[in-house]
Structure formats: structure tokens, C-alpha cells
C-alpha positions in Angstrom: -114.5 91.6 -4.6 -112.7 88.8 -6.2 -115.9 87.8 -8.1 -118.5 87.0 -5.4 -120.2 89.6 -3.4 -118.5 91.9 -0.5 -118.2 89.9 2.7 -120.4 93.2 4.4 -123.4 91.7 2.8 -123.0 88.3 4.4 -125.4 86.7 6.9 -125.5 83.1 6.6 -123.6 80.5 8.0 -124.2 77.3 6.5 -124.6 73.7 8.2 -122.0 72.4 5.6 -119.6 74.3 7.3 -117.2 72.5 9.9 -117.3 75.7 12.7 -118.4 75.6 15.9 -119.6 78.8 17.6 -120.7 79.9 20.9 -123.1 82.1 21.3 -122.4 83.5 24.9 -118.5 84.7 23.9 -119.0 84.8 20.1 -116.1 83.2 19.8 -115.9 80.6 17.2 -113.6 77.3 16.7 -113.0 74.4 13.8 -113.3 71.1 14.3 -109.5 69.1 13.8 -110.9 66.2 10.4 -108.2 63.9 12.1 -108.3 63.9 15.7 -112.1 65.6 16.1 -110.5 68.1 18.6 -111.6 71.5 18.6 -109.1 74.4 17.7 -109.9 77.5 18.4 -109.4 80.0 15.5 -110.9 83.4 17.0 -110.6 85.7 20.0 -114.0 85.9 21.9 -115.8 88.9 20.2 -116.0 92.5 21.6 -117.1 95.4 19.1 -113.5 96.2 18.6 -111.7 92.8 18.4 -114.5 91.9 16.4 -113.9 94.7 13.8 -110.7 94.5 13.4 -110.7 90.8 13.0 -113.4 91.0 9.9 -110.7 93.6 8.7 -108.1 91.4 8.6 -109.7 88.5 6.8 -111.5 90.8 4.6 -108.2 92.1 3.2 -106.9 88.7 3.7 -109.2 86.7 1.4 -108.8 89.4 -1.1 -105.2 89.6 -1.0 -105.0 86.2 -1.3 -107.5 84.7 -4.0 -106.2 88.5 -6.2 -102.3 87.7 -5.7 -101.4 84.4 -4.0 -101.0 83.1 -0.7 -97.3 82.9 -0.5 -96.3 86.0 -2.4 -99.0 88.5 -0.1 -96.7 88.7 3.3 -97.9 89.4 7.5 -96.7 93.3 7.0 -98.9 93.6 3.6 -102.1 92.3 5.0 -101.8 94.4 8.6 -101.0 97.2 6.4 -104.1 97.3 4.4 -106.2 96.4 7.3 -105.2 99.2 8.8 -104.0 97.5 12.5 -101.0 97.0 14.5 -99.0 93.4 14.4 -99.7 93.2 17.2 -103.7 93.1 17.1 -102.9 90.4 14.2 -101.6 88.2 16.7 -104.2 88.6 19.2 -106.4 87.1 17.3 -104.2 84.4 15.2 -101.4 82.8 16.4 -99.4 83.0 12.7 -99.4 83.4 9.3 -100.9 79.3 8.7 -103.3 79.8 11.4 -104.9 82.8 9.3 -104.7 81.3 6.1 -107.1 78.5 7.6 -109.2 81.0 9.0 -109.4 83.2 5.4 -110.6 79.6 3.7 -113.0 79.3 5.9 -114.1 83.0 5.4 -113.7 82.1 1.5 -116.5 79.0 1.6 -118.8 81.8 3.5 -118.5 83.8 0.7 -119.0 81.3 -2.0 -121.5 79.7 -0.5 -123.5 83.2 0.2 -122.8 84.2 -4.2 -124.2 80.8 -4.9 -127.4 81.5 -2.4 -127.8 85.0 -3.6 -126.8 84.3 -7.3 -129.3 80.7 -7.2 -132.0 83.1 -6.3 -132.0 85.8 -8.6 -131.8 83.5 -11.6 -134.5 80.6 -10.1 -137.8 82.2 -11.3 -136.6 81.7 -15.1 -135.1 78.5 -14.5 -136.8 75.6 -14.2 -134.8 73.6 -11.5 -132.3 74.9 -8.8 -129.7 73.3 -10.6 -130.3 74.9 -13.9 -130.4 77.8 -11.7 -127.3 76.9 -10.2 -125.6 76.5 -13.8 -126.9 79.9 -14.2 -125.5 81.1 -11.1 -121.5 79.5 -12.0 -121.9 81.6 -15.0 -122.6 84.9 -13.6 -118.8 83.6 -11.5 -117.1 82.6 -14.4 -118.1 85.4 -16.1 -116.8 88.2 -13.2 -114.0 90.3 -14.0 -112.0 89.6 -11.7 -112.6 86.0 -11.2 -109.4 84.0 -11.2 -110.0 80.6 -10.9 -111.2 78.4 -8.0 -109.6 79.5 -4.8 -109.4 76.4 -2.8 -107.9 75.0 -5.9 -105.2 77.9 -5.7 -104.7 77.3 -2.2 -104.0 73.8 -2.6 -101.2 74.1 -5.1 -99.4 76.5 -2.9 -99.5 74.6 0.4 -97.7 72.0 -0.5 -96.8 71.1 3.0 -98.7 67.9 4.0 -98.7 68.9 7.1 -100.2 72.2 6.8 -103.7 72.1 7.8 -104.7 73.9 4.9 -104.9 71.1 2.0 -106.9 69.1 4.6 -109.5 72.0 4.7 -109.4 72.4 0.7 -110.4 68.5 0.7 -113.8 69.0 3.5 -114.4 72.1 1.6 -114.9 70.3 -1.5 -116.7 67.3 0.2 -119.0 69.8 1.2 -119.6 71.3 -1.8 -120.0 68.4 -3.8 -122.6 67.5 -1.5 -124.5 70.7 -1.8 -124.6 70.0 -5.4 -125.7 66.6 -5.1 -128.5 67.5 -3.4 -129.7 69.9 -6.4 -129.7 66.8 -8.3 -131.1 64.6 -5.9 -134.4 67.4 -6.3 -134.7 66.5 -10.1 -134.6 62.7 -10.2 -133.9 61.5 -6.5 -131.1 59.9 -4.6 -130.9 56.8 -6.3 -130.0 58.4 -9.7 -128.6 61.3 -7.8 -125.5 59.1 -6.5 -125.0 57.6 -9.8 -124.2 61.0 -11.8 -123.3 63.6 -8.8 -119.3 62.8 -8.6 -119.7 63.4 -12.5 -121.1 66.4 -12.6 -119.2 67.5 -9.8 -116.1 67.4 -11.8 -118.0 68.7 -14.5 -117.8 71.3 -12.7 -114.8 71.8 -11.3 -113.2 71.4 -14.8 -115.9 74.5 -16.0 -113.3 76.5 -13.0 -110.2 75.2 -14.5 -111.2 75.4 -18.4 -112.3 79.4 -17.8 -109.5 80.2 -15.3 -106.9 79.3 -18.7 -109.2 80.2 -21.6 -111.4 82.8 -20.3 -115.4 82.2 -19.3 -117.2 81.7 -23.3 -119.7 79.2 -23.3 -118.1 77.2 -20.7 -120.7 77.2 -17.8 -123.1 75.8 -20.3 -121.2 73.8 -21.5 -120.6 71.9 -18.7 -124.5 72.2 -17.6 -125.5 70.7 -21.3 -123.4 67.3 -20.2 -124.4 67.3 -16.8 -127.7 67.3 -17.9 -127.3 64.7 -20.6 -126.1 62.2 -17.7 -128.8 63.4 -15.5 -131.8 62.3 -17.8 -129.8 58.9 -18.4 -129.4 58.5 -14.6 -133.4 59.5 -14.7 -135.5 56.4 -13.6 -137.5 54.9 -16.2 -141.2 54.5 -16.4 -142.9 51.1 -15.5 -145.6 49.8 -17.5 
């Protein structure tokens, strides 16, 4: 499970995912952030190859997060996904291509986790931002949580020519934008712009601290510190 809902529960593709989808063929492509060119990631879907691709991605995502990208070889993924090596290479040209696709899958999983958990907490939370921190607490308290999958990947993929680090940086920008949107609901765009970067850093710190020391009250500390910053940024009422 890797601390998130199973991929089979996902039905949502977020607007902030940089994917191009062809409704006609079912294929997916990603835009290279440096060249703005479309990079083909997945072959067009048929029922059989779609199922094989899903198993490969689910398996790669689970193993990469649990054991590390470099520690898990292609043969292990093939064996646990129950496909032939030829099937894997029909979908992904190399392990690096599979890594990039697995990171894209992980982004979908993270988004769906927060969407679902925030919906669960929204009735008791007084704002979307408080619902977010309640969801973060759920994430950090998961028995299988082992840190931010994207930060872990960035550390492992040290080669600057690998597309993984660029994807991770893009993901972090998109997640920070998502978080800023929640803050804007409370205090407006202008005030949110001043504190959103600091709140994003507190969330990043919570992810790292929880991975090192355990969840304890890490999410609550990040929430309380964020609320102090947000209250300080609120426009004062004119008299």
C-alpha cells in the first residue's frame, strides 16, 4: 500500500498533472519541461496491454517506494507483476522510462490520497487547509510511510541528465501551488503569496521529520506554525 490508497481506487487525473492524454487512442505523453516537446510514455491502450501496464506501474511504484529505486531491478518487477520481459519493454523503453512513469503514477496516488482524506475530514475541519493538515496527519501516521517518495527519488537519481529530478522539481512546484490555493481560500491571493512558501516548507519539514523520528505530533506542529504565519499575514480591518 505504501501509505496511500490502492491504485485501483483512482479515477481522477488532476489538472496540475503535466500529462497529455489522447481520448482516441488512450495513449499518454509528457511534455519535456526543457524542450516543450511531447515525450511518449505509454503505448496506446488495448484491454490486455492496459492491464499489463497497470500491473507493471503498480508493482514498480510499490517496490520503488518500499525498497528504493536503485535496489529494485527490472527482473524483480517483471516477476512480481507477472508479465514477460518483452511485455515490459513493449511499454517502457528502459528502466529509466519506467521510473519516470512510476513517478507520474505516484503523483496521481498522492493527489487521490489527499482528495479522499480531505473529504473525510472536511465535516469536522473549519477550512480546507485544516482538512489538509488532518489528511497529512493520516499520511504520516501510516504504518508503511517512509518519507516523501519524490524526495527519496531525488536523492537516488543523482545523475543530472536523468529526467526524474526534473519531474520531482515540477511535482513540488505543483504541490506547492495546490497548497497555496488552500491558503488563498482563507486569506486571499495577495496575503497567501507572502506565506505560502513558508507553509510549504513546514509541510516538507513534517515529511522529513516524520520519516526520521516517527509521526508523533509532527503534523500538528506544522499546522500550528502555519496558522501563526497565516494569521499574521491576514489583512487588518480598516477603521
